[in-house]
Backbone bond lengths (Angstrom), bond angles and torsions (degrees), N, CA, C in turn:
res aa  C-N    CA-C-N  psi(-1)  N-CA   C-N-CA  omega(-1)  CA-C   N-CA-C  phi
1 M - - - 1.434 - - 1.528 108.91 -
2 R 1.277 113.45 123.80 1.463 119.94 -179.11 1.504 110.04 -103.13
3 L 1.335 115.09 137.25 1.458 119.92 175.80 1.511 109.75 -88.81
4 P 1.294 116.89 145.03 1.469 118.45 178.53 1.519 110.74 -64.03
5 C 1.295 114.51 150.69 1.475 120.80 -178.81 1.524 111.68 -61.85
6 S 1.319 117.41 -30.54 1.467 119.64 -178.35 1.517 111.54 -64.30
7 L 1.326 118.17 -29.30 1.466 120.23 177.98 1.517 111.58 -80.67
8 L 1.305 117.95 -31.23 1.451 121.03 -178.54 1.525 112.70 -83.06
9 C 1.289 117.22 -34.69 1.460 121.14 -172.99 1.518 113.66 -99.22
10 A 1.278 118.14 -5.32 1.475 120.04 -175.46 1.527 110.64 -69.19
11 T 1.290 115.84 141.24 1.463 120.20 175.88 1.524 108.68 -79.23
12 P 1.306 116.47 144.09 1.459 118.89 -179.82 1.530 109.94 -64.50
13 P 1.321 117.65 149.76 1.464 119.44 -179.45 1.530 110.54 -65.76
14 R 1.311 116.54 141.70 1.467 121.68 -179.05 1.525 108.53 -87.46
15 R 1.304 115.47 129.69 1.467 119.58 -178.23 1.512 111.26 -78.52
16 F 1.299 116.58 -37.76 1.463 120.48 -179.45 1.518 109.23 -117.79
17 T 1.276 115.95 134.39 1.455 119.09 173.21 1.516 108.15 -82.43
18 V 1.287 116.28 172.31 1.466 121.34 -179.54 1.522 110.40 -62.64
19 K 1.310 117.97 -39.69 1.464 121.51 -179.50 1.521 111.23 -64.95
20 K 1.320 116.49 -41.36 1.467 119.49 179.48 1.524 111.02 -65.56
21 R 1.330 116.56 -40.82 1.465 119.73 177.75 1.525 110.91 -62.73
22 L 1.320 116.33 -40.89 1.462 120.07 179.03 1.532 110.41 -64.18
23 L 1.317 117.30 -41.94 1.466 120.36 178.45 1.527 111.60 -64.23
24 V 1.305 117.62 -39.21 1.467 121.06 177.34 1.525 110.34 -63.75
25 K 1.331 116.89 -43.54 1.465 120.43 179.42 1.524 111.15 -64.24
26 I 1.321 117.74 -42.67 1.464 120.96 178.95 1.525 110.14 -65.46
27 G 1.331 117.41 -40.63 1.461 120.84 178.01 1.514 112.16 -62.52
28 L 1.324 117.18 -43.37 1.465 120.48 177.82 1.521 111.33 -65.28
29 L 1.317 117.45 -39.55 1.455 121.28 177.85 1.529 110.98 -64.71
30 A 1.328 117.37 -41.90 1.472 121.25 178.07 1.525 110.74 -65.07
31 A 1.329 117.63 -40.62 1.469 120.95 178.27 1.522 110.59 -64.48
32 L 1.323 117.21 -40.42 1.464 121.18 178.17 1.524 110.81 -65.05
33 A 1.332 116.94 -41.64 1.471 120.40 178.36 1.516 110.86 -64.83
34 L 1.322 118.17 -41.21 1.459 121.79 178.45 1.521 111.06 -65.31
35 L 1.304 117.09 -40.82 1.458 121.47 176.69 1.525 110.94 -63.50
36 G 1.316 117.23 -42.22 1.466 120.94 177.81 1.516 112.01 -64.07
37 F 1.335 117.64 -40.89 1.458 120.50 178.05 1.527 110.79 -65.78
38 G 1.324 116.99 -40.67 1.465 120.64 177.40 1.519 111.76 -62.40
39 A 1.325 116.96 -41.20 1.466 120.53 177.21 1.521 110.71 -64.43
40 Y 1.317 117.56 -39.91 1.471 121.01 178.57 1.526 111.00 -62.81
41 V 1.329 117.21 -45.35 1.463 120.83 179.04 1.522 110.07 -62.56
42 W 1.327 117.04 -41.65 1.462 121.12 -178.21 1.530 110.93 -66.96
43 W 1.328 117.82 -46.35 1.457 121.32 -175.01 1.521 113.57 -75.45
44 T 1.312 118.25 -20.69 1.462 119.59 179.84 1.521 112.57 -93.73
45 T 1.328 118.16 6.09 1.459 120.71 176.75 1.516 108.94 -67.60
46 P 1.335 117.78 124.90 1.467 119.77 -179.70 1.524 110.89 -67.14
47 T 1.333 116.86 145.08 1.463 120.71 -177.44 1.523 113.68 -120.79
48 S 1.314 118.92 -10.53 1.460 120.17 178.68 1.522 109.16 -148.36
49 G 1.309 115.43 166.81 1.449 120.52 -178.31 1.516 111.31 89.46
50 V 1.307 116.17 -166.00 1.458 122.08 -177.81 1.526 108.36 -93.69
51 N 1.311 116.81 101.57 1.452 123.22 178.23 1.522 108.85 -159.57
52 W 1.335 116.75 174.58 1.461 120.72 -175.37 1.520 112.30 -66.68
53 A 1.330 117.40 -33.34 1.468 119.91 -179.29 1.519 110.78 -66.56
54 T 1.322 116.81 -40.88 1.455 120.61 177.89 1.526 110.49 -67.47
55 A 1.321 116.68 -42.51 1.466 120.26 179.47 1.521 111.17 -61.15
56 N 1.313 117.98 -35.65 1.465 120.69 179.16 1.516 113.18 -71.02
57 R 1.318 117.39 -20.55 1.474 120.34 178.05 1.519 112.27 -80.31
58 I 1.316 118.07 -17.14 1.469 121.67 178.81 1.525 108.56 -76.60
59 Q 1.325 116.38 126.18 1.456 122.05 -177.52 1.528 110.78 -114.02
60 I 1.332 114.83 151.48 1.462 120.61 175.50 1.524 108.16 -62.32
61 G 1.341 116.56 134.72 1.457 121.87 179.57 1.514 114.29 98.68
62 M 1.338 118.30 -8.74 1.464 120.86 177.42 1.522 110.12 -70.86
63 T 1.328 115.86 156.96 1.455 120.52 176.46 1.528 109.57 -87.99
64 Q 1.335 115.47 168.39 1.466 120.10 179.09 1.524 110.59 -62.22
65 D 1.328 118.20 -38.85 1.462 121.21 179.91 1.524 111.42 -64.50
66 E 1.329 117.70 -37.32 1.465 120.68 177.58 1.530 110.72 -66.30
67 V 1.334 116.68 -39.08 1.466 120.77 178.36 1.526 110.26 -65.79
68 I 1.315 116.89 -43.35 1.469 120.54 177.99 1.526 109.77 -62.86
69 G 1.335 117.37 -37.95 1.463 120.63 177.48 1.520 112.25 -63.52
70 I 1.334 117.54 -36.40 1.463 120.77 179.77 1.526 110.60 -72.66
71 I 1.335 116.40 -46.55 1.473 119.94 -176.80 1.527 110.92 -74.67
72 G 1.317 117.25 -34.44 1.459 120.53 176.16 1.515 114.78 94.26
73 K 1.331 117.63 5.02 1.465 119.67 176.40 1.523 108.84 -156.77
74 H 1.323 114.83 164.18 1.466 120.42 179.93 1.531 109.93 -77.13
75 P 1.333 116.69 157.29 1.472 119.22 -178.59 1.519 111.74 -63.53
76 T 1.333 115.44 149.51 1.457 120.83 179.71 1.521 111.41 -89.20
77 A 1.331 118.23 -17.83 1.457 121.47 179.11 1.520 109.06 -152.68
78 S 1.330 115.81 152.70 1.465 120.00 176.48 1.516 108.90 -146.29
79 K 1.328 114.98 150.54 1.462 121.60 178.42 1.512 108.16 -134.95
80 L 1.304 115.80 141.20 1.455 121.26 177.88 1.513 108.29 -100.99
81 G 1.318 116.24 121.44 1.456 120.76 -179.65 1.513 110.93 -97.55
82 C 1.311 116.74 118.01 1.462 121.57 177.73 1.526 108.37 -113.13
83 G 1.274 116.10 146.05 1.454 119.51 179.99 1.504 110.04 -177.64
84 P 1.317 116.52 -164.11 1.451 119.30 -177.83 1.535 112.63 -68.20
85 G 1.331 117.45 -25.09 1.465 121.22 -179.22 1.514 110.73 -91.03
86 P 1.319 116.17 -168.06 1.465 119.65 177.90 1.520 111.54 -66.23
87 T 1.310 115.60 157.66 1.462 121.95 -179.11 1.526 110.17 -68.67
88 Q 1.329 115.24 135.16 1.463 121.25 177.71 1.522 108.80 -124.95
89 V 1.302 115.58 146.28 1.459 121.35 179.18 1.524 108.16 -119.37
90 E 1.335 115.87 132.29 1.458 121.65 178.79 1.519 108.75 -109.47
91 Y 1.318 116.94 126.10 1.461 122.77 178.15 1.519 109.21 -113.39
92 E 1.322 115.93 142.73 1.465 122.29 179.09 1.520 109.84 -123.78
93 W 1.314 114.83 137.87 1.460 122.19 172.78 1.520 107.56 -119.64
94 H 1.320 116.77 119.23 1.473 122.10 177.15 1.525 108.22 -99.83
95 S 1.322 115.79 147.17 1.463 119.30 179.13 1.521 109.88 -68.18
96 A 1.315 115.15 148.56 1.466 120.93 -178.94 1.528 111.46 -70.40
97 N 1.320 117.11 -25.13 1.464 121.13 -176.98 1.522 112.28 -82.09
98 N 1.322 117.84 -6.49 1.471 122.70 -173.92 1.521 111.22 55.24
99 D 1.315 116.33 41.04 1.458 119.85 179.13 1.524 111.96 -98.90
100 G 1.307 117.14 21.26 1.453 120.96 172.42 1.512 115.63 86.48
101 E 1.316 118.66 10.14 1.457 120.23 179.11 1.525 109.77 -92.01
102 L 1.335 115.38 140.36 1.455 121.16 -174.01 1.525 109.11 -149.64
103 I 1.333 116.70 132.58 1.461 122.77 172.00 1.523 107.20 -113.95
104 I 1.326 116.02 127.98 1.461 122.13 177.71 1.528 107.48 -117.67
105 V 1.338 116.00 127.68 1.460 121.90 179.58 1.521 108.29 -123.57
106 L 1.322 116.77 130.73 1.461 123.31 178.99 1.520 107.93 -106.78
107 L 1.340 116.31 122.57 1.463 122.56 -179.82 1.519 109.89 -108.21
108 D 1.340 116.35 145.20 1.467 120.08 176.93 1.523 110.02 -84.57
109 S 1.326 117.00 -172.75 1.464 121.11 -177.03 1.526 112.01 -68.16
110 N 1.331 118.20 -17.85 1.470 121.97 177.21 1.524 112.33 -90.09
111 G 1.309 117.46 0.31 1.460 121.22 179.70 1.518 113.77 80.18
112 K 1.319 117.94 22.70 1.471 122.74 179.40 1.528 110.12 -105.90
113 V 1.323 116.80 145.79 1.459 122.53 179.43 1.524 109.14 -67.56
114 I 1.343 115.72 127.26 1.466 119.73 174.46 1.523 111.45 -115.11
115 E 1.337 116.51 -15.35 1.460 120.26 178.72 1.524 109.01 -159.75
116 K 1.329 115.32 146.64 1.470 120.49 176.31 1.509 108.35 -138.98
117 T 1.320 116.03 149.35 1.458 121.90 -179.74 1.522 108.42 -142.43
118 Y 1.331 115.09 140.93 1.457 120.63 173.65 1.519 107.73 -121.67
119 N 1.314 116.48 129.58 1.467 121.69 178.02 1.521 109.09 -125.24
120 S 1.317 114.68 141.36 1.448 120.81 176.28 1.515 108.13 -144.83
121 E 1.314 115.96 143.02 1.458 120.74 -179.58 1.526 112.36 -80.41
122 F 1.310 117.50 -14.82 1.454 119.75 -178.52 1.525 109.82 -145.22
123 V 1.310 115.61 157.72 1.457 122.70 175.53 1.529 107.06 -130.06
124 T 1.314 116.38 123.58 1.452 120.29 -178.78 1.531 110.58 -83.55
125 F 1.316 115.72 168.32 1.461 121.05 177.00 1.522 110.76 -60.52
126 L 1.354 116.73 -41.49 1.466 119.93 179.81 1.527 111.15 -66.04
127 D 1.341 118.05 -34.05 1.462 120.02 175.29 1.523 110.71 -62.10
128 K 1.325 116.76 -40.62 1.466 120.49 177.86 1.527 111.15 -65.09
129 V 1.342 117.09 -41.04 1.461 120.79 178.66 1.520 110.18 -64.72
130 R 1.346 117.67 -43.93 1.467 120.87 178.77 1.527 110.97 -61.96
131 H 1.327 117.19 -39.45 1.461 120.66 177.60 1.516 110.47 -65.14
132 W 1.308 117.77 -41.97 1.451 122.15 179.63 1.534 111.59 -64.41
133 L 1.347 116.54 -35.10 1.460 121.50 179.01 1.529 112.66 -87.36
134 H 1.336 117.00 4.03 1.471 123.74 179.99 1.522 111.10 59.73
135 L 1.322 117.74 39.87 1.459 122.47 175.74 1.516 112.17 -93.92
136 N 1.315 117.14 -4.02 1.470 119.28 179.09 1.495 110.41 -118.53
């Protein structure tokens, strides 16, 4: 019994066309680029000093020593607030680079944080991306 030549010589059917393979390669490349950008944003997030990430770690009710431990240095300025209410102390931490970043912490008479503020003169593109991704 002889088999017809069309069954013996036929090329197997191709599962992916050239266009589909190209789309898969482009999709994998785009996913890799997105993953790399996400890793860059994650790894470049500042963790100490005067910046938005440090300011976000300061919680209401912390002591002055806990705040100094988070920021990593003593305040550069302080003000004593006197008035009809209890005495409050305001501490300021300025960035070492003089790039306009400032953390202000207000402590009550018991030495606990009652208010915190972060000010910066500029916001970078990566800061906007981190804010959008809720990393800050």
